[in-house]
C-alpha positions in Angstrom: 29.0 174.4 76.6 30.5 175.4 72.9 26.7 176.1 71.0 26.9 176.7 67.3 23.5 178.4 66.0 23.1 177.8 62.3 20.8 180.6 61.0 20.9 183.8 62.5 17.4 185.4 61.9 14.5 185.7 64.3 14.7 182.7 65.9 18.5 182.0 65.8 19.6 185.5 66.9 16.7 185.7 69.8 18.1 182.2 70.9 21.6 183.3 70.9 20.8 186.2 73.1 18.7 184.1 75.5 21.6 181.7 76.1 24.0 184.4 76.7 21.8 186.4 79.2 23.3 186.4 82.9 27.2 187.4 83.9 28.1 183.6 84.5 26.3 182.2 81.4 27.8 178.8 80.6 26.7 179.0 77.0 29.6 179.7 74.4 28.0 180.8 71.4 29.0 180.8 67.7 27.0 182.0 65.0 26.8 180.6 61.3 25.5 182.9 58.4 26.2 182.4 54.8 26.2 186.5 54.8 29.0 188.3 56.4 27.0 190.9 57.4 24.2 189.0 59.1 26.9 187.3 61.3 28.4 190.9 61.7 25.0 192.2 63.0 24.6 189.1 65.4 27.9 190.1 66.9 27.2 193.6 67.6 23.8 192.6 68.9 25.4 190.1 71.4 23.5 187.2 70.5 26.5 185.4 69.5 30.6 185.7 70.8 31.9 184.3 67.1 30.5 184.6 63.6 31.4 182.4 60.9 30.7 182.1 57.4 32.1 178.6 57.0 29.9 175.8 58.0 32.8 173.1 59.1 34.8 175.8 61.0 31.1 176.8 62.6 30.5 173.1 63.8 34.0 171.5 64.2 34.1 171.7 67.9 30.6 172.5 68.9 28.9 170.5 72.0 25.2 171.4 70.3 24.3 172.7 67.1 21.1 174.3 66.7 19.7 174.8 63.2 17.3 177.7 63.0 17.0 177.8 59.0 14.2 177.3 56.8 12.8 173.7 57.0 13.8 172.6 53.8 17.4 174.0 54.1 18.0 171.6 57.3 18.6 168.3 54.7 21.1 170.2 53.0 23.0 171.4 56.3 22.9 167.9 57.9 24.7 166.5 54.9 27.2 169.4 55.0 27.9 169.4 58.7 27.9 165.3 58.9 31.4 164.8 58.8 32.6 167.5 61.0 30.4 166.8 64.3 32.3 165.2 67.3 31.2 162.2 68.4 28.5 162.8 71.3 27.7 166.0 69.6 23.9 167.1 70.1 22.1 168.3 67.0 18.7 170.0 67.4 16.4 172.3 65.1 13.6 174.8 65.3 11.8 174.1 61.9 7.9 174.2 62.3 7.6 170.8 60.8 9.0 167.4 62.3 8.4 164.7 60.2 10.4 165.1 57.4 13.3 166.7 59.5 13.3 163.5 61.7 13.7 161.4 58.7 16.6 163.4 57.4 18.4 163.1 60.4 18.1 159.6 60.6 19.2 159.2 57.3 22.1 161.7 57.1 23.5 162.3 60.6 26.4 159.8 61.9 25.1 157.2 64.5 27.6 158.9 67.2 25.5 162.1 67.2 22.2 162.6 69.1 19.6 164.3 67.2 16.4 165.9 69.5 13.8 167.5 67.1 12.9 171.0 68.4 10.1 173.4 67.7 9.5 176.8 69.9 5.9 177.9 69.3 7.2 181.5 69.2 7.8 184.2 66.7 6.2 187.1 65.1 5.5 188.6 61.9 8.9 190.6 61.8 12.0 188.5 60.8 15.6 188.7 60.3 18.3 189.3 63.0 17.4 192.7 63.8 14.1 191.6 64.9 15.9 189.2 67.4 15.2 189.5 71.1 16.2 187.7 74.0 12.6 187.4 75.6 10.7 185.7 72.6 10.4 182.5 73.9 9.2 183.3 77.7 6.8 181.0 78.8 6.4 179.7 75.6 6.0 175.7 74.6 9.0 174.4 73.1 8.3 171.0 71.4 11.0 168.4 71.6 11.1 165.3 69.6 14.1 163.0 70.3 15.3 160.5 68.2 15.3 156.5 69.0 19.1 156.5 69.3 19.1 160.2 71.3 21.1 159.7 75.1 19.2 160.7 78.4 22.1 162.9 79.1 21.8 164.9 75.8 17.9 165.1 75.9 18.3 166.6 79.6 20.8 169.3 78.1 18.0 170.4 75.3 15.7 170.5 77.9 18.2 172.7 79.9 18.8 174.8 76.8 14.9 175.2 76.3 14.7 176.2 80.0 17.2 178.5 79.7 15.5 180.4 77.0 12.5 180.7 79.1 10.2 178.2 77.2 8.6 175.0 78.8 9.6 171.9 77.2 6.8 169.8 75.6 7.6 166.1 74.4 5.6 165.0 71.4 5.6 162.8 68.6 6.7 164.1 65.1 3.4 162.9 63.2 1.2 164.2 65.9 3.3 167.4 66.2 2.6 168.3 62.4 -1.2 167.5 62.4 -1.8 169.7 65.6 0.5 172.8 64.2 -1.3 172.6 60.8 -4.3 173.6 62.4 -3.4 176.1 64.7 -0.4 177.7 62.7 0.0 177.0 59.3 -3.8 177.5 58.9 -4.0 180.7 60.2 -0.8 181.8 58.5 -2.5 180.6 55.1 -6.1 182.2 56.1 -4.1 185.6 56.9 -2.6 185.6 53.6 -5.4 184.9 51.7 -7.6 187.2 53.2 -5.1 190.1 52.2 -5.0 188.4 48.8 -8.8 188.5 48.3 -9.1 192.5 49.9 -5.9 194.0 48.1 -7.1 192.7 44.7 -10.6 193.9 44.9 -11.1 197.1 42.8 -12.5 198.9 45.9 -9.1 198.6 47.6 -7.9 202.0 47.2 -11.3 203.1 49.4 -11.6 199.9 51.7 -7.9 200.4 53.0 -8.9 203.6 54.4 -11.4 201.8 56.4 -9.5 198.9 57.4 -8.6 199.1 61.4 -8.1 196.9 64.1 -9.9 193.6 63.2 -8.4 193.8 59.6 -5.0 194.2 61.1 -5.1 191.4 63.6 -6.4 188.8 61.0 -3.6 189.8 58.5 -0.6 190.2 60.8 0.6 186.6 59.7 0.7 187.6 56.3 3.5 189.7 57.0 5.8 186.7 58.0 8.9 185.5 56.1 7.7 184.3 53.0 10.6 181.7 52.3 9.9 180.2 55.9 6.1 180.2 55.6 6.1 178.3 51.7 8.7 175.7 53.3 6.5 174.8 55.9 3.5 174.6 53.7 5.9 172.3 51.5 6.7 169.8 54.3 3.5 169.7 55.4 1.3 169.1 52.9 -1.1 166.7 53.7 -1.7 167.5 57.1 -2.6 171.4 55.7 -4.4 170.0 53.2 -6.7 168.1 55.7 -7.0 171.6 57.7 -7.9 173.5 54.7 -11.1 171.1 53.8 -12.2 171.0 57.0 -11.9 174.7 57.4 -13.9 175.4 54.1 -16.8 172.8 55.4 -16.8 174.8 58.7 -16.7 178.3 56.7 -20.0 176.8 54.7 -21.7 176.2 57.8 -21.4 179.8 58.7 -21.9 180.9 55.1 -25.6 179.1 55.1 -26.5 180.6 58.6 -25.8 184.1 57.1 -27.5 183.1 53.7 -30.5 182.0 55.4 -30.7 184.8 58.0 -30.7 181.9 60.8 -31.0 183.1 64.1 -28.9 180.3 65.4 -26.1 182.3 64.3 -25.8 184.2 67.3 -26.0 181.0 69.5 -22.9 179.7 67.2 -20.9 182.9 67.9 -21.7 182.8 71.8 -20.4 179.1 71.8 -17.2 180.2 69.7 -16.8 183.4 72.2 -16.7 181.2 74.9 -14.6 178.6 73.7 -11.8 181.4 72.8 -12.3 182.7 76.4 -11.6 179.4 78.1 -8.8 179.2 75.9 -7.3 182.6 77.0 -7.8 181.5 80.7 -6.0 178.5 80.3 -3.0 180.1 78.8 -2.7 182.8 81.6 
């Protein structure tokens, strides 16, 4: 199967590496990047078999197109590739939000194309092709949101692709997806960034930074993520993210009141959250 990956950063590069693993891999991978240097790096790492900087040439023979770019770029890519896709071609994406992507796909892709929205729940704060690794998706949940017109055969092929990456396919509605990931992915990223912003602007930061250890490191890790990707995630999922920010503010105010009043119930609240996190960790093992 000829696969074209559009966007050769952490996700796109890792996808190519994972698909090409094994001596008898049936996935022939072409990679597209606007920058020749990125395509060359992906080729040298073994993430792709051929690099392209011309989008038309990259997709014209593809059986499967994987769009692994920042989410707001997806709309323009749909527009550019639509005239050149083979009838029966499968198109999927890896964007962290799905409602807008599904809408754009319905409006811009030809009816002969099977679109299946995708979002691997994997990643890290490092980014770019040099951060790519084949094991990135191992045991991660891979969200799939098929369009109404997607054929059962095309859905099966994307399931096979996700499994080849080492991921676990998980079907979910686009709206529900965006609401849920706003709470467990987008909100934490913004909290991490806000903490860095608050502390590094403090007049005492030069001394405070010498005291910052594992707790600060863990809580601020997400602030090191790709700014372009993260800002576009927020701009494509505003309503859900604002709702979670408001809910967090109310919950944080509850903690503030417990601290301000010297309320001994704070310990019980922390016991409950400790247990809740331990239970979640047990479920993920």
